[in-house]
C-alpha positions in Angstrom: 29.3 -3.4 74.4 28.5 -1.9 71.0 27.7 1.8 71.0 24.2 3.0 70.2 23.9 5.8 67.8 20.8 7.8 66.7 21.0 9.3 63.2 18.8 12.3 62.3 18.7 13.6 58.7 16.4 14.1 55.8 17.8 15.3 52.4 20.4 13.9 50.0 23.1 15.9 51.8 22.6 13.6 54.8 22.9 10.3 52.9 26.7 9.9 52.4 27.3 10.6 56.1 24.6 8.1 57.1 26.1 5.4 54.8 29.6 6.1 55.9 28.8 5.5 59.5 26.9 2.3 58.7 29.5 0.9 56.3 32.3 1.5 58.8 30.6 -0.5 61.6 29.0 2.2 63.7 25.7 0.8 64.8 22.7 3.0 63.9 20.0 2.0 66.4 17.3 4.2 64.9 16.9 6.9 62.3 14.9 10.1 62.5 13.8 11.8 59.3 11.1 14.2 58.2 7.8 12.7 57.3 6.8 12.6 53.6 4.9 15.8 52.6 1.2 15.3 52.5 0.1 14.4 49.0 -3.1 14.6 47.1 -5.1 11.5 46.5 -3.4 9.2 44.0 0.0 11.0 44.1 3.1 9.1 44.9 4.4 9.5 48.4 7.8 11.2 48.3 9.9 9.6 51.0 13.0 11.5 52.1 16.3 10.2 50.8 17.3 9.2 54.3 14.1 7.2 54.8 14.8 5.4 51.5 18.3 4.4 52.7 16.9 3.3 56.1 14.5 1.0 54.4 17.2 -0.4 52.1 19.5 -1.1 55.1 16.6 -2.4 57.2 17.2 0.1 59.9 14.3 1.3 62.1 13.2 4.9 61.3 10.8 7.3 62.8 9.1 10.3 61.1 7.4 12.5 63.8 5.8 15.7 62.6 7.4 17.6 65.4 9.6 16.8 68.4 8.5 19.7 70.4 6.2 18.7 73.3 6.3 15.2 71.9 6.3 12.9 75.0 6.2 9.7 72.9 9.5 10.5 71.1 11.0 11.8 74.3 10.3 8.5 76.1 11.4 6.5 73.1 14.8 8.2 73.0 15.2 8.1 76.8 14.5 4.4 76.9 16.9 3.7 74.0 19.8 4.8 76.3 21.8 5.8 73.3 25.5 6.9 73.4 25.2 9.7 70.8 22.9 11.4 68.3 24.3 12.7 65.0 22.2 15.3 63.3 22.7 16.2 59.6 20.2 18.6 58.0 17.3 16.9 59.9 15.0 19.9 59.3 13.7 20.2 62.9 15.1 22.0 65.9 16.0 19.5 68.7 14.1 20.6 71.8 16.3 21.5 74.8 14.8 18.7 77.0 16.0 16.1 74.4 19.7 17.1 74.5 20.5 15.2 77.7 18.9 11.9 76.5 22.1 10.5 75.1 25.3 9.9 77.0 27.4 12.1 74.7 24.8 14.6 73.7 23.7 15.6 70.2 26.3 16.4 67.5 25.5 18.4 64.4 27.3 18.5 61.1 26.6 22.0 59.7 27.4 23.1 56.2 29.3 26.3 56.9 32.3 27.7 58.7 30.7 28.6 62.0 29.9 31.1 63.4 29.3 32.3 59.8 26.0 31.3 58.3 24.1 29.7 61.1 20.6 28.6 60.1 18.7 26.9 57.3 20.5 27.7 54.1 24.2 28.1 54.7 25.4 26.7 51.4 23.1 28.9 49.3 23.9 32.0 51.3 27.6 31.5 51.1 27.5 31.3 47.3 25.1 34.2 46.9 27.4 36.2 49.2 30.3 35.5 46.9 32.3 33.9 49.7 35.7 32.6 48.8 35.4 29.5 51.0 32.9 27.4 52.9 33.1 24.1 54.8 31.6 21.9 57.4 31.6 22.4 61.2 31.2 19.5 63.7 29.5 20.9 66.8 27.6 20.1 69.9 23.9 21.1 69.7 22.8 23.5 72.4 19.4 25.3 72.8 20.3 28.3 70.6 20.4 27.5 66.9 23.9 26.4 65.6 25.6 28.2 68.4 27.2 25.2 70.2 30.9 24.6 70.7 32.8 23.3 67.7 35.3 20.4 67.6 36.5 20.8 64.0 36.0 22.9 60.9 37.0 21.5 57.5 37.1 24.0 54.6 36.9 24.0 50.8 37.5 26.8 48.3 34.6 28.4 46.4 34.8 29.3 42.7 32.5 31.8 41.1 31.1 29.0 38.9 30.3 26.6 41.7 26.6 26.1 42.3 24.7 25.0 45.4 24.1 21.5 44.2 27.8 20.8 43.5 29.0 22.4 46.8 26.4 20.5 48.7 27.7 17.2 47.3 31.3 18.2 48.0 30.6 19.1 51.6 28.5 16.0 52.2 31.3 13.7 50.9 33.8 15.7 53.0 31.7 15.2 56.1 31.3 11.5 55.4 35.1 11.2 55.6 35.8 13.6 58.5 33.1 12.2 60.9 35.0 8.9 60.8 38.1 10.7 62.1 36.2 12.2 65.0 33.5 9.9 66.1 35.7 7.7 68.4 37.1 10.8 70.1 33.6 12.1 70.7 32.4 8.8 72.1 35.5 8.5 74.3 35.3 12.1 75.6 38.6 13.0 73.9 37.2 15.5 71.4 37.9 19.2 72.3 35.0 21.5 71.7 35.7 25.2 71.5 33.1 27.9 72.0 32.2 30.0 69.0 32.8 33.7 68.8 29.2 34.8 68.9 30.0 38.4 68.0 30.9 37.1 64.5 27.8 35.1 63.9 25.8 35.6 60.7 22.5 33.9 59.8 21.5 32.0 56.7 17.7 32.4 56.7 15.5 30.1 54.8 15.4 30.9 51.0 12.2 32.6 49.8 11.3 31.9 46.2 10.9 35.6 45.4 14.6 36.0 46.2 15.3 34.3 42.9 14.0 37.3 40.8 16.8 38.9 38.9 17.5 42.6 39.0 19.4 43.4 35.8 20.5 46.6 37.4 22.8 44.6 39.6 26.4 43.8 38.9 27.0 40.7 36.8 28.8 38.8 39.5 26.0 39.4 42.0 23.5 38.0 39.5 25.8 35.0 38.8 26.0 34.4 42.6 22.2 34.3 42.7 21.9 31.9 39.8 24.5 29.5 41.2 23.4 29.8 44.8 19.8 29.0 44.0 20.5 26.1 41.7 18.6 23.8 41.3 15.8 25.1 43.5 14.1 27.4 43.8 16.2 28.9 41.0 17.0 32.4 39.7 14.5 33.8 37.2 13.2 36.6 35.1 9.8 37.3 33.6 9.1 38.0 30.0 5.6 38.4 28.3 3.9 36.9 31.4 6.1 33.8 31.6 8.8 32.9 34.0 12.3 31.8 32.7 14.6 30.1 35.2 18.3 30.4 34.5 20.1 27.2 35.2 23.7 28.0 34.2 25.4 31.2 33.2 28.8 33.0 33.0 30.0 36.6 33.1 30.6 38.4 29.8 32.1 41.7 28.7 29.2 42.9 26.6 27.5 46.2 27.5 24.4 48.1 26.5 21.2 49.3 28.1 20.4 47.5 31.4 18.4 44.3 30.6 19.1 44.5 26.9 19.7 41.2 25.0 23.1 41.8 23.3 23.4 38.7 21.2 21.5 35.8 19.7 22.9 33.6 22.4 21.0 35.5 25.2 23.7 37.6 26.7 22.1 40.3 28.8 23.5 43.6 29.8 24.0 44.4 33.5 25.4 47.2 35.6 29.0 48.5 35.2 29.4 47.4 31.5 29.3 43.7 32.2 26.9 41.1 31.0 25.5 37.7 32.0 25.7 35.0 29.3 23.0 32.4 29.8 24.1 28.9 29.0 21.1 26.8 30.1 17.5 28.0 30.7 14.1 26.6 31.5 10.9 28.3 30.2 7.9 28.0 32.5 6.3 24.6 32.0 9.0 23.3 29.7 12.1 21.1 30.0 15.6 22.6 30.6 17.4 23.6 27.3 20.9 24.6 26.2 20.8 28.1 25.0 21.3 27.3 21.3 18.3 25.1 21.3 16.2 27.5 23.3 16.9 30.5 21.1 15.9 28.8 17.9 12.3 28.9 19.0 12.3 31.8 21.3 10.5 35.2 21.1 13.5 36.7 22.9 15.7 38.2 20.3 18.8 40.4 20.1 17.8 44.0 21.1 14.9 42.8 23.4 14.8 44.7 26.7 14.0 42.4 29.7 12.5 44.2 32.6 13.5 43.6 36.2 9.8 44.1 37.2 
């Protein structure tokens, strides 16, 4: 008898894993994804990437606002009698009473090397923390967030120029391959799950937009980590003359001067410890992204300008 699998995911990160399972013959009985955000009258409804793929593949999907205390979804999953649920960046915590509703439990593919960076923003936090590596962890879901036993961890190196969008794509593709190596063992009770060392746990709290504000009195590599870790959203930024400027791409330079001073006509800004940040792409508030040469031709920010961290 074919196995019944529930897939739960929402953003683009989830899509390659979803498609990999489907294309390799693993039957997805139903998909759970976050509902589209409430929009104002006349605005286009923004379906999640996973919902879009579900519609394309003609797979049933469900978009409950919340699973907690949701008897309708509880009974639906119970009656489905599924073998396994696979969760990839779904965006909701699975309630404890749901975890026994499938024969092999709920498996989560998490974007970090657990127990490091449990929580909502592991990829961003690893880059902002200047980690040298990151990865994916395939784990059983238990009541406490991201603390279940792990069957396998697959790692990749991090470079100082990697941004969150690029690493998210790499990890998603890696997961789409590795889940195929493990799913049969999980379904056949052959996978070995090992408890995490909870004493080494760190937490990747949800990103707050205000975290993107740049303090030029920081070291250049800290600022670069913030720029890369928060790309493309919410983005790292500075304010100048009442407008917000989001830095999309940058690199570390050797220029030095007063903290926050613009050192060149190519928008190189002095930081702590005689280093600088050379901005390569930028987006002025309300404008399209620009390469730095194009931006500087019409900018009020000139060499010698002091940019405050306030």
